[in-house]
C-alpha positions as CSV (number, residue, x, y, z in Angstrom):
1,M,176.5,-94.7,-72.8
2,S,173.0,-93.4,-72.8
3,N,170.2,-95.3,-71.1
4,G,168.7,-95.8,-74.6
5,A,171.9,-97.3,-75.9
6,A,172.1,-99.6,-72.8
7,V,168.6,-100.9,-73.5
8,R,169.5,-101.5,-77.1
9,D,172.5,-103.5,-76.2
10,R,170.6,-105.8,-73.9
11,V,169.6,-109.3,-75.0
12,R,166.2,-109.2,-76.6
13,I,163.8,-112.2,-76.9
14,P,162.2,-112.4,-80.3
15,R,158.4,-112.6,-79.8
16,D,158.1,-115.2,-82.6
17,R,160.6,-117.6,-81.0
18,A,158.5,-119.0,-78.1
19,R,158.7,-122.5,-79.6
20,D,162.5,-122.4,-80.3
21,Y,163.7,-125.1,-78.0
22,S,167.4,-125.0,-78.8
23,D,170.1,-124.7,-76.1
24,E,171.2,-121.4,-77.7
25,M,167.8,-119.9,-77.4
26,A,167.4,-121.1,-73.8
27,A,170.7,-119.5,-73.0
28,Q,169.5,-116.2,-74.5
29,R,166.3,-116.3,-72.4
30,R,168.3,-116.9,-69.2
31,E,170.7,-114.0,-70.0
32,F,167.7,-111.8,-70.6
33,I,166.2,-112.7,-67.2
34,R,169.7,-112.1,-65.6
35,Q,169.8,-108.6,-67.1
36,Q,166.2,-107.9,-66.1
37,T,166.2,-109.3,-62.5
38,G,169.8,-109.9,-61.5
39,A,169.0,-113.6,-60.8
40,D,171.7,-116.1,-61.4
41,L,170.1,-119.1,-63.2
42,A,173.2,-121.4,-62.9
43,H,171.2,-124.4,-61.6
44,V,168.2,-123.7,-64.0
45,S,170.7,-124.0,-66.9
46,R,171.8,-127.5,-66.0
47,Y,169.8,-130.3,-67.5
48,S,170.3,-133.7,-69.2
49,L,167.1,-133.8,-71.3
50,N,167.1,-133.1,-75.0
51,P,165.3,-129.8,-75.7
52,G,164.1,-131.3,-79.0
53,T,161.7,-133.5,-77.0
54,L,159.9,-130.5,-75.5
55,P,157.5,-129.3,-78.3
56,G,154.0,-129.7,-76.9
57,N,155.1,-129.4,-73.3
58,I,156.3,-125.8,-72.8
59,E,157.0,-122.5,-74.5
60,N,159.8,-120.0,-73.9
61,F,162.0,-122.8,-72.6
62,A,164.8,-121.5,-70.4
63,G,165.9,-124.5,-68.3
64,V,164.6,-126.8,-65.6
65,A,163.2,-126.7,-62.1
66,Q,164.6,-129.6,-60.2
67,V,162.5,-131.3,-57.6
68,P,164.1,-133.9,-55.2
69,L,163.0,-137.4,-55.9
70,G,162.7,-140.1,-53.1
71,I,161.9,-143.8,-53.4
72,A,159.4,-145.5,-51.1
73,G,158.5,-149.2,-50.9
74,P,158.3,-151.9,-51.8
75,L,154.5,-151.8,-51.9
76,R,152.7,-155.0,-52.7
77,I,149.7,-154.6,-55.0
78,N,147.2,-157.3,-55.9
79,G,145.3,-155.5,-58.6
80,E,143.7,-156.4,-61.8
81,H,146.4,-154.5,-63.7
82,A,149.1,-153.8,-61.1
83,Q,150.5,-157.0,-59.6
84,G,153.6,-157.4,-57.6
85,D,156.0,-155.4,-55.4
86,F,156.6,-151.8,-56.6
87,Y,159.1,-149.2,-55.7
88,I,157.4,-145.8,-55.8
89,P,159.1,-142.5,-57.0
90,L,157.9,-139.5,-55.1
91,A,159.0,-136.0,-56.1
92,T,158.6,-133.5,-53.3
93,T,160.2,-130.8,-51.1
94,E,158.2,-131.8,-48.0
95,G,160.3,-133.5,-45.4
96,T,158.7,-136.6,-43.7
97,L,156.6,-137.4,-46.8
98,V,158.6,-140.2,-48.2
99,S,159.3,-141.7,-44.8
100,S,155.7,-141.6,-43.9
101,Y,154.6,-143.3,-47.1
102,N,157.4,-145.8,-46.7
103,R,156.0,-146.8,-43.3
104,G,152.5,-147.2,-44.6
105,M,153.8,-149.3,-47.5
106,R,155.6,-151.6,-45.1
107,L,152.4,-152.2,-43.1
108,L,150.3,-152.8,-46.1
109,T,152.8,-155.2,-47.7
110,E,153.4,-157.3,-44.6
111,S,149.6,-157.4,-44.1
112,G,149.3,-159.1,-47.5
113,G,149.2,-156.2,-49.9
114,V,146.6,-153.8,-51.4
115,K,143.8,-155.0,-53.6
116,T,143.1,-152.4,-56.4
117,T,140.3,-152.1,-58.9
118,V,139.4,-149.6,-61.6
119,V,135.6,-149.6,-61.6
120,E,134.7,-146.9,-64.1
121,E,136.3,-144.5,-66.6
122,A,135.0,-141.2,-68.1
123,M,136.6,-138.0,-69.3
124,Q,134.3,-135.1,-70.2
125,R,133.9,-132.0,-72.2
126,A,130.6,-130.3,-71.5
127,P,129.3,-127.7,-74.0
128,V,126.2,-125.7,-73.5
129,F,123.6,-124.8,-76.2
130,V,121.4,-121.7,-75.8
131,L,117.9,-122.1,-77.4
132,E,115.0,-119.7,-77.6
133,D,113.3,-120.9,-74.5
134,A,113.0,-124.0,-72.2
135,L,110.5,-125.7,-74.5
136,H,112.9,-125.5,-77.5
137,G,115.7,-126.6,-75.2
138,R,113.7,-129.7,-74.3
139,E,113.1,-130.5,-77.9
140,F,116.8,-130.0,-78.7
141,G,117.7,-132.5,-76.0
142,R,115.4,-135.1,-77.5
143,W,116.9,-134.5,-80.9
144,V,120.4,-135.0,-79.4
145,D,119.3,-138.4,-78.0
146,E,117.8,-139.5,-81.3
147,N,120.9,-138.5,-83.2
148,F,123.5,-139.9,-80.7
149,D,125.0,-142.3,-83.2
150,A,125.7,-139.6,-85.8
151,I,127.1,-137.3,-83.1
152,R,129.3,-140.1,-81.8
153,H,130.6,-140.7,-85.3
154,Q,131.6,-137.1,-85.7
155,A,133.4,-137.0,-82.3
156,E,135.2,-140.3,-82.8
157,A,136.4,-139.4,-86.3
158,T,138.9,-136.9,-84.6
159,T,140.7,-139.5,-82.4
160,Q,142.2,-142.9,-82.6
161,F,141.6,-143.8,-79.0
162,G,138.7,-141.7,-77.7
163,K,135.3,-143.4,-77.6
164,L,132.1,-141.5,-76.7
165,R,130.1,-143.5,-74.2
166,N,127.1,-141.3,-73.7
167,I,125.9,-137.6,-73.4
168,A,124.3,-136.6,-70.1
169,Q,121.9,-133.6,-70.3
170,F,121.0,-130.8,-67.8
171,A,118.4,-128.2,-68.4
172,V,118.6,-124.6,-67.0
173,G,116.2,-122.0,-68.4
174,P,116.7,-121.9,-72.2
175,M,120.1,-123.6,-72.0
176,R,120.9,-127.3,-72.5
177,Y,124.2,-128.5,-70.9
178,L,125.6,-131.6,-72.6
179,R,128.1,-133.6,-70.7
180,F,130.0,-135.7,-73.3
181,N,131.5,-138.8,-71.5
182,Y,134.5,-140.5,-73.2
183,T,137.0,-143.2,-72.6
184,T,140.4,-142.0,-73.7
185,G,142.8,-145.0,-73.7
186,D,146.1,-144.3,-72.0
187,A,145.9,-140.5,-72.3
188,A,144.5,-138.3,-69.6
189,G,142.3,-137.0,-72.4
190,Q,141.3,-133.4,-71.8
191,N,142.7,-132.2,-75.1
192,M,141.4,-135.3,-76.9
193,T,137.8,-134.8,-75.7
194,G,137.9,-131.1,-76.4
195,K,138.8,-131.7,-80.1
196,A,136.2,-134.5,-80.4
197,T,133.5,-132.5,-78.8
198,Y,134.2,-129.4,-80.9
199,A,133.7,-131.5,-84.1
200,A,130.5,-132.9,-82.7
201,C,129.2,-129.5,-81.7
202,E,129.9,-128.0,-85.2
203,W,128.0,-130.9,-86.7
204,I,125.0,-130.3,-84.3
205,L,125.0,-126.6,-85.2
206,K,124.8,-127.4,-88.9
207,N,122.3,-130.3,-88.7
208,F,119.8,-129.4,-85.9
209,P,116.6,-128.4,-87.7
210,G,115.7,-125.7,-85.1
211,R,117.3,-122.5,-84.1
212,I,120.4,-122.4,-81.8
213,L,121.2,-118.9,-80.5
214,H,124.7,-119.8,-79.3
215,Y,126.8,-122.6,-78.1
216,Y,130.0,-122.6,-76.0
217,L,132.4,-125.5,-76.0
218,S,132.6,-125.6,-72.2
219,G,129.7,-124.6,-70.0
220,N,131.8,-125.5,-66.9
221,V,129.8,-128.6,-66.1
222,D,133.0,-130.6,-67.0
223,T,134.6,-128.8,-64.1
224,D,138.1,-129.0,-65.7
225,K,140.8,-128.8,-63.0
226,K,138.2,-127.9,-60.3
227,H,136.7,-130.2,-57.7
228,S,133.0,-130.9,-58.0
229,Y,130.4,-133.2,-56.5
230,I,129.2,-134.2,-60.0
231,N,132.7,-135.8,-60.4
232,L,132.5,-137.3,-57.0
233,L,129.3,-139.1,-58.0
234,L,129.6,-139.7,-61.7
235,T,133.4,-140.1,-62.2
236,R,136.0,-138.0,-64.1
237,G,139.1,-139.8,-65.3
238,K,139.2,-143.1,-63.5
239,R,137.3,-144.3,-60.5
240,V,139.6,-146.6,-58.7
241,V,139.4,-148.4,-55.3
242,A,142.3,-149.5,-53.1
243,E,141.5,-151.8,-50.1
244,A,143.4,-153.7,-47.6
245,V,143.0,-155.6,-44.3
246,L,145.5,-154.2,-41.7
247,R,146.6,-156.9,-39.3
248,R,146.2,-155.9,-35.7
249,E,149.6,-157.2,-34.5
250,L,151.4,-155.4,-37.4
251,M,149.7,-152.1,-36.6
252,Q,150.9,-152.4,-33.0
253,K,154.4,-153.3,-34.2
254,Y,154.9,-150.6,-36.9
255,L,152.3,-147.9,-36.1
256,H,152.1,-148.3,-32.3
257,I,148.3,-148.2,-32.3
258,D,145.5,-150.7,-32.0
259,S,142.5,-151.4,-34.3
260,L,140.2,-149.9,-31.7
261,D,142.1,-146.6,-31.8
262,L,141.4,-146.4,-35.5
263,V,137.7,-147.1,-35.0
264,R,137.3,-144.2,-32.6
265,T,139.5,-141.9,-34.8
266,R,137.6,-142.7,-38.0
267,G,134.3,-141.7,-36.5
268,V,135.7,-138.3,-35.5
269,Q,137.2,-137.8,-39.0
270,M,133.8,-138.6,-40.7
271,A,132.0,-136.0,-38.6
272,G,134.7,-133.4,-39.2
273,A,134.7,-133.9,-42.9
274,F,130.9,-133.7,-43.1
275,M,130.9,-130.5,-41.0
276,A,133.6,-128.9,-43.2
277,G,131.9,-129.9,-46.5
278,S,135.1,-131.6,-47.5
279,A,135.6,-133.4,-50.8
280,N,137.7,-135.9,-48.9
281,N,136.9,-137.7,-45.7
282,G,140.4,-139.1,-45.5
283,A,143.7,-137.5,-44.5
284,H,145.8,-136.3,-47.4
285,S,145.5,-138.0,-50.8
286,A,146.9,-134.8,-52.5
287,N,150.3,-135.5,-51.0
288,A,150.7,-138.8,-52.7
289,L,149.2,-137.7,-56.0
290,A,151.2,-134.5,-56.3
291,A,154.5,-136.3,-55.6
292,L,153.6,-139.0,-58.1
293,F,152.3,-136.6,-60.7
294,I,155.5,-134.5,-60.6
295,A,157.7,-137.6,-60.8
296,T,155.8,-139.2,-63.7
297,G,154.9,-136.3,-66.0
298,Q,151.3,-135.9,-65.2
299,D,149.5,-132.6,-65.4
300,V,149.9,-131.5,-61.8
301,A,146.9,-129.1,-61.9
302,N,144.8,-132.3,-62.1
303,V,145.4,-132.8,-58.4
304,A,142.6,-130.3,-57.9
305,E,140.2,-133.0,-59.1
306,S,142.1,-136.2,-58.4
307,H,142.6,-135.6,-54.7
308,A,138.9,-136.2,-53.9
309,A,138.5,-139.4,-51.9
310,I,136.0,-141.5,-50.1
311,T,137.3,-143.7,-47.4
312,Y,135.5,-146.5,-45.8
313,S,136.5,-148.8,-43.0
314,Q,135.4,-151.7,-40.8
315,Y,136.5,-153.3,-37.5
316,L,136.6,-157.0,-38.2
317,D,135.8,-159.8,-35.7
318,S,139.4,-161.0,-35.9
319,G,140.5,-157.6,-34.5
320,D,142.0,-156.7,-37.8
321,F,140.9,-153.5,-39.6
322,Y,139.5,-153.2,-43.2
323,W,140.3,-149.9,-44.9
324,S,139.5,-148.7,-48.4
325,V,139.9,-145.5,-50.4
326,T,137.9,-144.7,-53.5
327,L,139.4,-142.0,-55.8
328,P,136.4,-141.0,-58.0
329,S,138.1,-138.6,-60.3
330,L,141.7,-139.7,-60.8
331,I,143.1,-138.2,-64.0
332,V,146.3,-139.9,-65.1
333,G,148.0,-141.0,-68.4
334,T,151.0,-143.1,-69.4
335,Y,151.2,-141.8,-72.9
336,G,151.5,-138.3,-74.2
337,G,151.8,-135.1,-72.3
338,G,154.9,-135.0,-70.0
339,T,155.2,-138.8,-69.7
340,G,157.8,-139.0,-72.4
341,L,160.2,-136.5,-70.9
342,A,163.5,-138.0,-69.8
343,T,163.2,-138.2,-66.0
344,Q,159.5,-138.7,-66.0
345,K,159.8,-141.7,-68.4
346,E,162.4,-143.2,-66.2
347,C,160.0,-143.0,-63.2
348,L,157.2,-144.6,-65.2
349,D,159.7,-147.3,-66.3
350,M,160.4,-147.9,-62.7
351,L,156.8,-148.8,-62.2
352,G,156.5,-150.7,-65.5
353,C,153.9,-148.1,-66.6
354,Y,155.3,-146.2,-69.5
355,G,153.5,-146.2,-72.8
356,K,150.3,-147.7,-74.2
357,G,148.2,-150.2,-72.3
358,K,149.5,-149.1,-68.9
359,A,147.1,-146.3,-67.7
360,Q,144.8,-148.6,-65.6
361,K,147.9,-150.2,-64.0
362,F,149.2,-146.7,-63.1
363,A,145.8,-145.7,-61.7
364,E,145.8,-148.7,-59.4
365,I,149.3,-147.9,-58.2
366,C,148.2,-144.3,-57.4
367,A,145.3,-145.5,-55.3
368,A,147.5,-148.0,-53.4
369,V,150.0,-145.3,-52.6
370,V,147.2,-143.0,-51.3
371,L,146.0,-145.8,-49.0
372,A,149.6,-146.2,-47.6
373,G,149.7,-142.5,-46.8
374,E,146.3,-142.6,-45.1
375,T,147.3,-145.3,-42.7
376,S,150.6,-143.7,-41.8
377,L,149.4,-140.2,-41.2
378,V,146.4,-141.2,-39.0
379,A,148.7,-143.4,-36.9
380,A,151.2,-140.5,-36.6
381,M,148.4,-138.3,-35.2
382,L,147.2,-140.9,-32.8
383,H,150.6,-141.9,-31.5
384,G,151.9,-138.3,-31.2
385,D,154.5,-138.7,-34.0
386,W,153.1,-136.1,-36.4
387,V,154.7,-132.9,-35.0
388,Y,157.8,-134.7,-33.8
389,A,158.5,-136.2,-37.2
390,H,158.1,-132.8,-39.0
391,E,160.4,-131.2,-36.5
392,R,163.0,-133.9,-37.0
393,L,162.8,-134.5,-40.8
394,G,160.9,-131.5,-42.1
395,R,162.9,-128.5,-40.9
396,N,165.1,-126.8,-43.5
397,R,166.0,-123.3,-42.5
398,P,168.4,-121.0,-44.4
């Protein structure tokens, strides 16, 4: 058989079938990859989900990537929305992670639990309008303020749950950056705010009495899936605080450290984070959030923004230790996106967080889990367990 005939006999993937989610089409894609690369996708082909639930989540569906799931807890949370003892699903391939968080949760729970509070919400889309010069840009900005109610009406007409709170403005040369701030209900909200802001911008373009040279739906001030200090200060997603008082005798029992050890260590960490220009003066919030995001169907790329954290602590007269973590840009949802997929829905159900009306509860759980990991990792470094634990639990060599 000629090479040309061999190529013709290979499985081909129709270019217009990217959104065909049938088992048959998935099998064709796997066979195509086997012929192209020689890779055997036997495990990729095994799944229990219904491919019919996938539209809106993926294209060119070929199978699944399985991530091990561990359970940590119980973690006692005394929040406004999350109240009770929770078992936490963590999807990860990093040995020691689940054990470390489990240890931190035990300490926090026996110390009385974690108090959690969502203090602010805002999701952004930030278009930029280019005017003739700075003077015209300033006048445009005044017009936007004067017509805010009409702009809000256009934006909110596109969504059932999105509400436009305000429009922040930033001037650069002839440009006017507008940072539209929304609340988005139980959805993370990036797509929702994009659609709403586009409608608002088109209305502005048609109704502004002056001359607009150009506008772009995103001028990058929304910093979508990128860390930024504007989010650190002004919030993106949810700004949520987790705080707890760690009892001295329990730290000695479970972490083998004393409150005064933490006082000295925290000072060192604050200086190091400042010197590095870090977005996080804590230890490793990204570990908790990535594992929770994978388990519960969040957009994992949002860890880039959500991992930012501000920790604050006090040595108390009792000898106990107050510790808090503030997540200023936690982007999570309990409705839409990947939250309805089979295993992800089960994990949200485990937390009592699937569906409408649960986003703030889930945000509080995320912050509490982050705090559990902070306490455990810092103790491991202080007591000398860090390297040993990874050698014992984290080695997986072929």
